[in-house]
Structures are given as structure tokens and as C-alpha cells.
C-alpha positions in Angstrom: 0.0 -0.1 0.1 1.5 3.4 -1.1 2.2 6.0 1.6 -0.2 9.0 1.5 1.5 12.1 0.3 1.9 14.7 2.9 0.2 18.2 2.2 2.3 21.4 3.0 1.2 24.8 3.1 3.9 27.5 2.8 3.3 31.3 3.3 5.2 33.7 1.2 6.1 31.0 -1.1 6.4 33.0 -4.3 10.0 34.3 -3.7 13.0 33.9 -1.5 13.3 31.1 1.2 9.6 30.4 0.9 9.8 29.7 -2.5 12.9 27.6 -2.1 11.1 25.8 0.8 8.1 25.0 -1.5 10.4 23.5 -4.1 12.2 21.4 -1.8 8.9 20.0 0.0 7.7 19.1 -3.5 11.1 17.4 -4.4 10.6 15.4 -1.1 7.1 14.1 -2.5 4.7 16.6 -0.7 1.7 18.2 -2.4 2.4 21.7 -1.9 0.5 24.8 -1.6 2.0 28.4 -1.4 0.0 31.2 0.1 1.0 34.8 -1.1 -0.3 37.9 -2.9 1.7 37.1 -5.9 0.6 34.5 -8.2 4.1 33.5 -9.2 4.4 29.9 -7.9 7.3 27.4 -8.7 6.3 24.7 -11.3 4.3 22.0 -9.6 3.3 24.2 -6.5 -0.3 25.1 -6.2 -0.8 28.9 -5.6 -3.6 30.4 -3.6 -3.8 34.4 -3.5 -4.3 35.7 0.0 -3.1 38.5 2.3 -2.1 36.7 5.6 -3.0 39.8 7.7 -6.6 39.3 6.6 -8.2 36.7 8.6 -11.1 36.0 6.4 -8.9 35.5 3.4 -6.6 33.1 5.2 -9.5 31.0 6.4 -10.9 30.9 3.0 -7.5 29.7 1.7 -7.0 27.0 4.2 -10.7 25.9 3.6 -9.9 25.5 -0.1 -6.9 23.3 0.6 -8.8 21.1 2.9 -11.6 21.0 0.2 -9.2 19.6 -2.1 -6.9 17.5 0.0 -8.6 16.6 3.1 -5.6 17.5 5.1 -2.8 19.8 6.0 0.2 17.9 7.3 2.9 20.6 7.2 2.6 24.4 7.7 5.6 26.8 7.1 4.9 30.0 8.4 7.6 32.0 6.3 5.8 35.2 5.1 7.4 38.4 6.4 9.3 41.5 5.7 11.8 44.1 7.4 11.8 47.8 8.2 14.9 49.8 9.5 15.5 52.8 11.2 16.0 54.4 14.7 13.3 53.3 17.1 12.2 56.9 18.2 12.0 58.0 14.5 9.8 55.0 13.4 6.3 56.0 12.5 3.7 53.9 14.6 1.9 52.7 11.6 5.3 51.1 10.2 6.1 49.2 13.6 2.6 48.1 13.7 2.6 46.9 10.1 5.7 44.9 11.0 4.2 43.0 13.8 0.9 42.7 11.8 2.6 40.5 9.0 5.4 38.8 10.9 3.7 38.0 13.9 -0.2 38.5 13.7 -0.2 37.0 10.1 1.7 33.6 11.3 -0.9 33.6 13.9 -3.8 33.9 11.7 -2.5 31.0 9.6 -1.7 28.9 12.3 -5.3 29.4 14.1 -6.8 28.4 10.9 -4.8 25.2 10.3 -4.5 23.9 13.9 -8.3 22.6 14.1 -7.7 20.3 11.2 -4.4 19.3 12.4 -6.1 18.3 15.7 -8.7 16.4 14.0 -6.0 14.2 12.4 -4.0 14.2 15.7 -0.8 14.9 13.9 0.8 17.8 12.2 4.1 19.9 11.9 4.3 23.7 12.0 7.7 25.4 11.3 8.2 29.3 11.9 10.8 31.1 10.3 12.1 33.3 12.9 15.7 34.9 12.8 18.9 35.0 14.7 17.8 38.7 15.1 15.1 37.2 17.5 17.8 36.0 20.1 20.4 38.8 19.3 18.3 42.0 18.6 19.8 44.3 15.9 20.1 48.0 16.5 18.2 49.9 14.1 16.1 47.0 13.1 14.5 46.9 16.2 11.1 46.3 15.2 12.1 43.6 12.9 14.0 41.8 15.8 11.0 42.4 18.2 8.9 40.6 15.6 11.1 37.6 15.3 11.7 37.4 19.0 7.9 37.2 19.3 7.5 34.7 16.6 10.2 32.3 18.5 8.3 32.7 21.9 5.1 31.9 20.1 6.4 28.7 18.8 7.7 27.7 22.2 4.6 28.3 24.0 2.5 26.9 21.3 4.4 23.6 21.3 3.4 23.1 25.1 -0.2 23.7 24.3 -0.6 21.5 21.4 1.8 18.7 22.5 -1.2 16.3 23.4 -2.8 16.5 20.1 0.5 15.0 18.2 1.5 18.3 16.5 4.9 19.4 16.8 6.5 22.9 16.4 9.8 24.3 15.5 11.1 27.9 15.0 14.0 28.3 12.5 16.6 31.0 13.1 18.3 32.0 9.9 21.1 34.3 9.6 22.2 36.4 6.4 20.4 34.7 3.3 20.9 36.3 -0.1 17.4 37.0 -1.1 15.2 39.8 -2.3 14.4 40.4 1.3 17.3 42.9 1.4 16.0 45.1 -1.5 12.6 44.9 -0.1 13.4 46.2 3.4 11.6 49.3 4.0 14.4 51.5 5.1 14.2 55.1 7.0 17.2 57.3 7.6 15.1 59.8 9.5 17.2 61.5 12.3 20.6 60.1 11.0 22.1 63.3 11.5 21.2 63.0 15.1 22.6 59.7 15.3 26.0 60.6 13.6 25.1 58.6 10.6 24.8 55.3 12.4 21.7 54.4 11.0 22.8 54.1 7.3 26.0 52.8 8.4 24.2 49.9 10.3 21.9 49.0 7.5 24.7 49.0 4.9 26.7 46.6 7.0 23.7 44.4 7.3 23.0 44.7 3.5 26.4 43.6 2.7 26.3 40.6 5.0 23.0 39.5 3.5 24.2 39.7 0.0 27.2 37.4 1.0 25.0 35.2 2.9 23.6 31.5 2.4 21.7 30.7 -0.8 17.9 30.4 -0.3 18.1 27.1 -1.9 20.2 25.9 1.0 18.2 27.5 3.5 14.9 26.3 2.1 16.4 22.7 1.7 17.2 22.7 5.4 13.7 24.1 6.4 12.0 21.5 4.3 14.3 18.7 5.8 13.1 19.7 9.4 9.5 20.1 8.1 9.6 16.4 7.2 10.8 15.3 10.5 8.2 14.4 13.2 10.1 16.2 15.8 13.2 18.3 16.6 14.4 20.7 19.1 12.0 23.6 19.3 14.7 26.3 18.1 17.0 25.5 15.2 19.5 27.8 13.6 20.6 27.4 10.0 24.3 26.8 9.3 27.3 26.0 11.4 28.4 29.7 12.1 24.9 30.8 13.4 24.5 27.5 15.2 27.6 28.7 17.1 26.2 32.2 17.6 22.9 30.8 19.1 24.9 28.6 21.5 27.2 31.5 22.5 24.2 33.7 23.0 23.1 31.5 25.7 26.3 31.0 27.2 27.9 34.6 27.2 26.6 37.2 29.7 24.0 39.3 27.9 26.0 42.5 28.5 28.9 41.0 26.7 26.9 39.7 23.6 25.0 42.6 23.4 28.2 44.9 23.2 29.5 42.6 20.5 26.3 43.2 18.4 26.9 46.9 19.0 30.4 46.7 17.6 29.0 45.2 14.4 25.9 47.2 13.9 25.6 50.4 16.2 29.1 52.1 15.4 
């Protein structure tokens, strides 16, 4: 008797890490759906147009997958974007929009999918957080806050849904060479007050990102973890970032935060 193909749903699957993850899951034999605002899926991946900040659109999209497939075995909450700028100069609408997509969008999708996973008494939920979630980056404060919140959400959720056979993992990528860099919403407001440190910080980060890991490698790693029944709840990508994650736990916070300041706040 042939094994039933797993059904995976990837948010933000039309580009970057999400697209690479969708392709990798497809190659692993899954039926893959990607949820995004742009109808540009990889070949073989099913697209459903939805804005994940709109709860009604999300529930309609999840209902469509369930109607077609009868199940969702894997959810990869990947959709997100970044803003940069000094915290005191960041417009309230911008900071709220950052949380609305990165955190509350993931929550919308998770809450829509969970009842179906509970019914099957199985499922795997992956959240794409960031190393910035455990080592916050100056002048990318709200992005760091959103990713820290995603990691906390994942950890708490795992304990809530453990009895239902559903497992959770938050991925902590570092620098990845994707369109995310160019899509970042940057503000240099107040850079004269901050002595040019805002622009210097963002330029340093962008240089690191452009020389970072390929999205295909990151997507392959995420897909591999998504196919497992369980792993540790927080997983960094790449040897260097795994080392950074370990050091962030071992070093005094005052020291680790000072190192971050030398890299991104000079």
C-alpha cells in the first residue's frame, strides 16, 4: 500500500526562502500549496492568493486546501518583511505593520490550520524566525522584536498542542541572499542626530545579507526539518549561526549585546 503524500502549506512561497522551501518539499514528495499575494508559484506548486494579515482571506484559503486535499500535514509560516531605522523616529504605522505581518499574520494562518491538524491528531508547524530574534539588531529594532515574538509564540504553542500529536519548530536563519534585502523598508530619519549610524548599520547588514547563504540551501534545510516528526524547538541554520545561538546562551547578555553594538551600532 502506497504511503499517503503529505500536504504542505507555505506562506510567502512565491519568492526567497519560501519559494525554495516549497520546491524542496515538492521534491520530497509532498503536495505543496503556497499562500501569497503574488501569483508566481514554482512549477508544480499550487498557488492560492491571500493576504495573511486578513483573517477572512486566510480561512478561505485554508478551507480551499482542505476541500481539495482533506488535510494539511505541514505548515511553514515564512511570510514576512523587514523595516529599519531608529526606534524613536519610526512611525507607529510602520512598527505596527511589521508586527501585523510577521507575527499576527503567522498567528492567523496557524489558528486556521490547527483545528484540522487536531482532528487528524498529527501535524508539523514551522515558523521562520531569525537570529535577530535572540540577538536583536540596532536600527532593526522592530524586525528583531517581531522575530523574537515569533520564537516565543512557537515555544509556547508547542506546549499547548503537544497532547494532539502536533510538533512545532522555529527556524533561526542568519544572513540569506534573497530579495528580502532590497524589499526592506528603510528610513534614515534622524540619521544626522545619530551621527550617520543608521545608514552605516543598514549598509553593513545589507552587505552581510548579499554575501549570505543561498535561499536554496536554507529552503532545503527548512524542508528537511518540516518532514521530521520532531526536533528541538529552536534551530539555527548553518554552522556559524548555530555557534552564535549557543554563544548567545552562554555569554553574559551584557557582553553579547556589546559585540552586536560593535558590528551594527558604530
